Backbone as a chain_set.jsonl record, in Angstrom:
{"seq": "XXXXXXXXXXXXXXXXXXXXXXXXXXXXXXXXXXXXXXXXXXXXXXXXXXXXXXXXXXXXXXXXXXXXXXXXXXXXXXXXXXXXXXXXXXXXXXXXXXXXXXXXXXXXXXXXXXXXX", "coords": {"N": [[-3.363, -56.472, -0.441], [-0.978, -58.019, 1.452], [-0.062, -61.385, 2.862], [1.056, -62.081, 5.977], [3.396, -64.517, 7.302], [2.142, -66.933, 9.793], [3.765, -68.091, 12.254], [3.86, -68.936, 14.981], [2.035, -69.11, 18.118], [-0.4, -66.386, 18.591], [-0.234, -63.659, 20.59], [-2.164, -60.553, 21.893], [-0.13, -58.494, 20.987], [1.41, -59.547, 19.082], [-0.461, -60.081, 17.461], [-1.414, -57.615, 16.476], [1.106, -56.783, 15.554], [1.337, -58.403, 13.435], [-1.245, -57.763, 11.836], [-0.362, -55.014, 11.074], [1.648, -55.497, 9.476], [0.383, -57.055, 7.458], [-1.504, -55.162, 6.334], [0.126, -52.703, 5.572], [0.599, -50.475, 7.696], [1.694, -48.245, 10.241], [2.333, -49.574, 13.468], [1.387, -48.606, 15.769], [-0.875, -46.991, 14.967], [-2.282, -49.336, 14.033], [-2.357, -50.594, 16.742], [-4.125, -48.823, 18.01], [-6.787, -49.343, 16.371], [-7.196, -51.951, 16.655], [-7.469, -52.514, 19.245], [-9.62, -50.621, 20.036], [-11.514, -52.213, 18.433], [-11.726, -54.592, 19.861], [-12.698, -53.564, 22.458], [-15.041, -52.395, 21.727], [-16.533, -54.598, 21.335], [-16.234, -56.017, 23.599], [-17.597, -54.114, 25.173], [-20.267, -54.212, 23.788], [-21.355, -56.892, 24.339], [-21.205, -57.053, 27.28], [-23.287, -55.064, 27.613], [-25.494, -56.991, 26.91], [-25.708, -57.447, 24.239], [-25.664, -59.344, 21.15], [-22.615, -59.801, 19.026], [-21.939, -60.011, 15.973], [-19.789, -61.169, 13.49], [-19.641, -61.361, 9.946], [-18.966, -64.415, 8.292], [-16.795, -64.933, 10.36], [-17.781, -65.281, 13.239], [-19.929, -65.228, 16.04], [-20.402, -63.524, 19.153], [-22.102, -64.301, 21.833], [-24.082, -63.008, 24.577], [-24.897, -64.579, 27.486], [-27.466, -65.534, 30.176], [-26.268, -67.34, 32.924], [-27.646, -69.632, 34.905], [-28.159, -70.093, 38.453], [-26.155, -72.767, 40.142], [-25.286, -76.249, 41.492], [-22.151, -77.139, 42.501], [-19.04, -78.656, 42.958], [-16.37, -78.155, 45.288], [-13.099, -78.401, 44.308], [-10.959, -79.144, 45.695], [-11.673, -80.222, 48.482], [-13.909, -81.38, 47.687], [-16.53, -80.771, 48.657], [-20.12, -79.539, 48.488], [-20.62, -76.484, 46.471], [-22.441, -73.558, 46.041], [-22.642, -72.087, 43.046], [-23.067, -68.783, 42.008], [-25.744, -67.037, 39.892], [-24.989, -65.721, 36.917], [-23.905, -63.545, 34.385], [-22.567, -64.231, 31.136], [-20.336, -65.182, 28.222], [-20.443, -66.447, 25.097], [-18.806, -67.908, 22.287], [-19.607, -68.243, 19.045], [-18.57, -70.125, 16.378], [-18.46, -69.512, 13.015], [-19.777, -70.857, 10.073], [-18.118, -70.752, 7.89], [-15.64, -70.116, 9.059], [-14.948, -72.13, 10.292], [-14.778, -74.172, 8.47], [-12.486, -73.32, 7.177], [-10.569, -73.626, 8.895], [-10.766, -76.192, 9.69], [-9.805, -77.451, 7.351], [-7.414, -76.432, 7.436], [-6.589, -74.204, 5.905], [-4.11, -72.177, 5.206], [-4.182, -69.621, 3.624], [-6.243, -68.144, 4.283], [-9.242, -66.422, 4.374], [-11.895, -64.34, 5.402], [-13.227, -62.722, 3.861], [-16.018, -61.691, 2.245], [-17.248, -63.532, -0.387], [-17.552, -62.875, -3.84], [-20.615, -62.224, -5.673], [-22.201, -64.598, -7.112], [-20.005, -66.57, -7.28], [-20.245, -68.958, -6.819], [-19.899, -70.657, -4.681], [-17.307, -71.896, -2.25]], "CA": [[-2.905, -56.873, 0.921], [-0.01, -59.134, 1.731], [-0.311, -62.343, 3.869], [2.419, -62.289, 6.979], [3.096, -66.03, 7.689], [2.062, -66.852, 11.114], [4.641, -69.432, 12.662], [3.517, -69.296, 16.32], [0.424, -68.573, 19.068], [-0.224, -65.139, 18.708], [-0.927, -62.703, 21.41], [-2.426, -59.438, 21.352], [1.03, -57.698, 20.707], [2.01, -60.378, 18.0], [-1.414, -59.997, 16.443], [-0.722, -56.236, 16.051], [2.323, -56.805, 14.669], [0.899, -59.121, 11.991], [-1.979, -57.016, 10.738], [0.377, -54.065, 10.623], [2.776, -56.036, 8.534], [-0.53, -57.024, 6.174], [-1.715, -53.882, 5.654], [1.307, -51.823, 5.683], [0.672, -49.571, 8.373], [2.671, -48.262, 11.357], [2.037, -50.665, 14.577], [0.801, -47.815, 16.789], [-2.019, -47.035, 14.323], [-3.075, -50.531, 14.299], [-2.953, -51.058, 17.845], [-5.548, -48.159, 18.51], [-7.884, -49.848, 15.861], [-7.216, -53.292, 16.994], [-8.011, -52.242, 20.978], [-10.922, -50.196, 19.777], [-12.589, -53.208, 18.098], [-12.03, -55.323, 21.085], [-13.357, -52.609, 23.355], [-16.753, -52.235, 21.368], [-16.927, -56.307, 21.357], [-16.623, -55.946, 25.276], [-19.001, -52.993, 25.457], [-21.865, -54.626, 23.326], [-21.673, -58.063, 25.137], [-21.605, -56.572, 28.578], [-24.457, -54.498, 27.867], [-26.489, -57.793, 26.395], [-25.847, -57.271, 22.832], [-24.792, -59.995, 20.571], [-21.885, -59.01, 18.104], [-21.828, -60.944, 14.697], [-18.939, -60.98, 12.163], [-19.91, -62.067, 8.85], [-17.928, -65.484, 8.27], [-16.121, -65.241, 11.452], [-18.307, -65.885, 14.314], [-20.932, -64.385, 17.068], [-20.328, -63.259, 20.596], [-23.716, -64.246, 22.496], [-24.24, -62.941, 25.983], [-26.27, -65.25, 27.987], [-27.604, -65.549, 31.494], [-26.015, -68.679, 33.328], [-28.579, -70.01, 36.106], [-27.47, -70.664, 39.746], [-25.913, -74.017, 39.914], [-24.542, -76.655, 42.486], [-20.862, -77.541, 41.97], [-18.156, -79.047, 44.057], [-14.727, -77.462, 45.481], [-12.151, -79.728, 44.074], [-9.811, -79.558, 46.762], [-12.288, -81.074, 49.426], [-15.236, -82.35, 47.287], [-17.814, -80.283, 49.424], [-20.599, -78.767, 47.489], [-20.651, -75.112, 46.644], [-23.456, -72.863, 45.005], [-22.301, -70.85, 41.925], [-24.383, -67.834, 41.75], [-26.386, -66.944, 38.618], [-24.191, -64.84, 36.453], [-23.909, -63.23, 32.867], [-21.354, -64.891, 30.584], [-20.487, -64.902, 26.891], [-20.074, -67.693, 24.327], [-18.43, -67.516, 20.877], [-20.248, -69.704, 18.2], [-17.798, -69.849, 15.244], [-19.225, -69.217, 11.877], [-19.557, -72.389, 9.326], [-16.747, -70.555, 6.798], [-14.273, -70.051, 9.883], [-14.72, -73.67, 10.61], [-14.433, -74.554, 7.264], [-11.084, -73.004, 7.06], [-9.703, -74.459, 10.148], [-10.632, -77.785, 9.333], [-8.981, -77.646, 5.769], [-6.206, -75.937, 7.762], [-6.227, -73.149, 4.791], [-3.033, -71.08, 5.794], [-4.232, -68.599, 3.001], [-7.855, -68.271, 5.134], [-9.91, -65.415, 4.259], [-13.205, -64.372, 5.885], [-14.007, -61.877, 3.163], [-17.428, -62.262, 1.381], [-17.029, -64.279, -1.708], [-18.239, -61.931, -5.112], [-21.929, -62.726, -5.927], [-22.256, -65.412, -8.429], [-19.254, -67.03, -7.444], [-20.716, -70.308, -6.84], [-19.109, -71.476, -3.867], [-16.344, -71.416, -1.304]], "C": [[-2.011, -57.969, 1.106], [-0.266, -60.101, 2.988], [1.102, -62.663, 4.464], [2.09, -63.924, 7.03], [3.188, -65.973, 9.179], [2.564, -68.307, 11.371], [4.268, -69.66, 14.192], [2.431, -68.969, 17.026], [0.547, -67.29, 18.543], [-1.351, -64.447, 19.81], [-1.427, -61.624, 20.907], [-1.141, -58.399, 20.637], [1.548, -58.215, 19.205], [0.778, -59.97, 16.741], [-1.515, -58.616, 15.574], [-0.148, -56.398, 15.086], [1.757, -57.56, 13.043], [-0.027, -58.336, 10.83], [-1.203, -55.728, 10.606], [1.109, -54.353, 9.514], [1.595, -56.296, 7.271], [-1.039, -55.816, 5.627], [-0.826, -52.66, 5.47], [1.222, -50.651, 6.337], [1.429, -49.398, 9.755], [1.585, -49.264, 12.654], [1.089, -49.636, 15.656], [-0.685, -47.572, 16.31], [-2.988, -48.321, 14.646], [-3.389, -50.953, 15.733], [-4.125, -50.357, 18.454], [-6.55, -48.945, 17.827], [-8.215, -51.261, 16.475], [-8.026, -53.206, 18.708], [-9.197, -51.578, 20.715], [-12.099, -51.311, 19.505], [-12.976, -54.153, 19.107], [-12.839, -54.687, 22.315], [-15.019, -52.594, 22.96], [-17.296, -53.674, 21.466], [-17.429, -56.268, 22.798], [-17.658, -55.14, 25.933], [-20.332, -53.567, 25.295], [-22.053, -55.842, 24.224], [-22.089, -57.961, 26.578], [-22.719, -55.902, 28.677], [-25.813, -55.446, 27.312], [-26.542, -57.889, 25.116], [-24.752, -58.729, 22.138], [-24.064, -59.209, 19.563], [-21.614, -60.176, 16.73], [-21.053, -60.371, 13.736], [-18.981, -61.73, 10.965], [-18.73, -63.055, 8.614], [-16.817, -65.695, 9.411], [-16.657, -65.894, 12.332], [-19.237, -64.92, 15.194], [-20.574, -64.683, 18.091], [-21.662, -63.303, 21.125], [-23.784, -64.121, 23.827], [-25.269, -63.793, 26.402], [-26.167, -65.268, 29.592], [-27.202, -66.798, 32.234], [-26.806, -68.737, 34.666], [-27.65, -70.158, 37.193], [-27.315, -72.19, 39.454], [-25.293, -74.556, 41.442], [-23.13, -77.243, 41.819], [-19.984, -78.056, 43.157], [-16.753, -78.445, 43.868], [-14.103, -78.744, 45.027], [-11.106, -80.065, 45.015], [-10.394, -80.416, 47.806], [-13.562, -81.947, 49.281], [-16.506, -81.8, 47.864], [-18.786, -79.556, 48.052], [-20.608, -77.149, 47.689], [-21.644, -74.953, 45.797], [-22.475, -72.085, 44.107], [-23.258, -70.138, 41.613], [-24.582, -67.475, 40.256], [-25.5, -65.69, 38.072], [-24.073, -64.405, 34.814], [-22.604, -63.73, 32.337], [-21.544, -64.856, 29.04], [-19.987, -66.232, 26.32], [-19.507, -67.101, 22.707], [-18.792, -68.468, 19.945], [-19.382, -68.998, 16.81], [-18.61, -70.038, 14.208], [-18.736, -70.203, 10.83], [-18.208, -71.887, 8.352], [-15.544, -70.806, 7.576], [-14.157, -71.415, 10.088], [-14.526, -74.505, 9.655], [-13.157, -74.616, 6.804], [-10.213, -73.378, 8.09], [-9.69, -75.689, 10.113], [-9.768, -78.177, 8.113], [-7.827, -77.226, 6.11], [-5.763, -74.997, 6.55], [-5.46, -72.082, 5.43], [-3.336, -69.706, 4.772], [-5.776, -68.162, 3.451], [-8.258, -66.805, 4.999], [-11.224, -65.284, 4.758], [-14.004, -63.327, 4.826], [-15.158, -62.391, 2.518], [-16.843, -62.505, -0.104], [-17.89, -63.179, -2.941], [-19.613, -62.989, -5.132], [-21.766, -63.267, -7.232], [-20.746, -66.152, -8.421], [-19.134, -68.734, -7.3], [-19.985, -70.991, -5.778], [-18.099, -70.802, -2.858], [-15.146, -71.462, -1.852]], "O": [[-2.527, -59.047, 0.814], [-0.652, -59.611, 4.05], [2.029, -63.233, 3.889], [1.0, -64.474, 6.874], [3.982, -65.266, 9.799], [2.082, -69.357, 10.946], [4.459, -70.817, 14.566], [1.648, -68.351, 16.306], [1.62, -67.014, 18.006], [-2.572, -64.546, 19.928], [-1.336, -61.43, 19.695], [-1.445, -57.594, 19.757], [1.994, -57.458, 18.343], [0.975, -59.673, 15.563], [-1.654, -58.53, 14.353], [-0.552, -56.263, 13.931], [1.867, -57.151, 11.887], [0.152, -58.227, 9.616], [-1.636, -55.216, 9.573], [1.226, -53.528, 8.608], [1.834, -55.795, 6.173], [-0.94, -55.564, 4.426], [-1.372, -51.595, 5.181], [1.694, -49.67, 5.763], [1.76, -50.418, 10.358], [0.377, -49.493, 12.588], [0.119, -50.105, 16.25], [-1.628, -47.863, 17.045], [-4.05, -48.349, 15.267], [-4.43, -51.548, 16.009], [-4.953, -50.901, 19.184], [-7.387, -49.378, 18.618], [-9.363, -51.619, 16.739], [-9.008, -53.847, 19.083], [-10.093, -52.118, 21.363], [-13.197, -51.38, 20.057], [-14.13, -54.53, 19.311], [-13.553, -55.382, 23.039], [-15.965, -52.746, 23.733], [-18.496, -53.851, 21.675], [-18.591, -56.417, 23.176], [-18.358, -55.394, 26.913], [-21.26, -53.558, 26.104], [-23.05, -55.767, 24.943], [-23.042, -58.568, 27.066], [-23.318, -55.996, 29.748], [-26.938, -54.952, 27.238], [-27.531, -58.49, 24.697], [-23.603, -59.038, 22.455], [-24.537, -58.151, 19.148], [-20.954, -61.195, 16.936], [-21.362, -59.332, 13.153], [-18.342, -62.781, 10.935], [-17.581, -62.623, 8.715], [-16.011, -66.62, 9.303], [-16.29, -67.058, 12.491], [-19.176, -63.726, 14.902], [-20.335, -65.863, 18.348], [-22.398, -62.347, 20.883], [-23.54, -65.161, 24.441], [-26.371, -63.824, 25.854], [-25.121, -65.079, 30.213], [-28.149, -67.576, 32.115], [-26.58, -67.86, 35.5], [-26.453, -70.335, 36.967], [-28.089, -72.815, 38.728], [-24.92, -73.802, 42.34], [-23.121, -77.746, 40.696], [-20.341, -77.796, 44.306], [-16.132, -78.261, 42.822], [-14.491, -79.88, 45.301], [-10.503, -81.137, 45.063], [-9.712, -81.391, 48.124], [-14.11, -82.746, 50.04], [-17.557, -82.365, 47.558], [-18.337, -79.167, 46.974], [-20.603, -76.607, 48.795], [-21.918, -75.78, 44.928], [-21.531, -71.483, 44.618], [-24.251, -70.571, 41.028], [-23.651, -67.61, 39.462], [-25.342, -64.717, 38.81], [-24.231, -65.363, 34.057], [-21.597, -63.658, 33.042], [-22.635, -64.573, 28.546], [-19.249, -66.994, 26.944], [-19.826, -66.035, 22.181], [-18.267, -69.578, 20.037], [-19.466, -67.857, 16.355], [-19.576, -70.773, 14.412], [-17.535, -70.412, 10.659], [-17.326, -72.717, 8.132], [-14.589, -71.458, 7.152], [-13.005, -71.844, 10.026], [-14.092, -75.624, 9.927], [-12.662, -75.566, 6.197], [-8.998, -73.364, 7.892], [-8.708, -76.343, 10.463], [-9.12, -79.222, 8.061], [-6.936, -77.475, 5.299], [-4.578, -75.035, 6.22], [-5.995, -71.198, 6.099], [-2.73, -68.686, 5.102], [-6.435, -67.786, 2.481], [-7.537, -65.979, 5.558], [-11.88, -66.299, 4.527], [-15.215, -63.133, 4.93], [-15.207, -63.594, 2.263], [-16.128, -61.744, -0.757], [-19.005, -62.792, -2.591], [-19.655, -64.156, -4.744], [-21.339, -62.682, -8.227], [-20.252, -66.34, -9.532], [-18.205, -69.486, -7.594], [-19.413, -72.028, -6.116], [-18.006, -69.595, -2.636], [-14.16, -71.094, -1.214]]}, "num_chains": 1, "name": "protein.A"}
């Protein structure tokens, strides 16, 4: 697998283009796989299940309680209803890669006995 250089923020379309170039597959096939992956994550979290990707992070659905807030336009108190929401918790591995600005970052598991990151 080759690593395509990323020089700008990624949209869904540009993410698909980079993945297609990295794995040398047609963009339309990669589009189907990427969108299916996002759809599975959305369905699982909407159903109340967490989704964990090793060395990347975890999407965790939670119930936000009803609370009081303020309308920013007029300062009047407003009740925000209880609702389902989702958080993303970054893995230690991804946080380390970002902190070190590792442009050759990979979340692949390291071989057993490699003794570190």
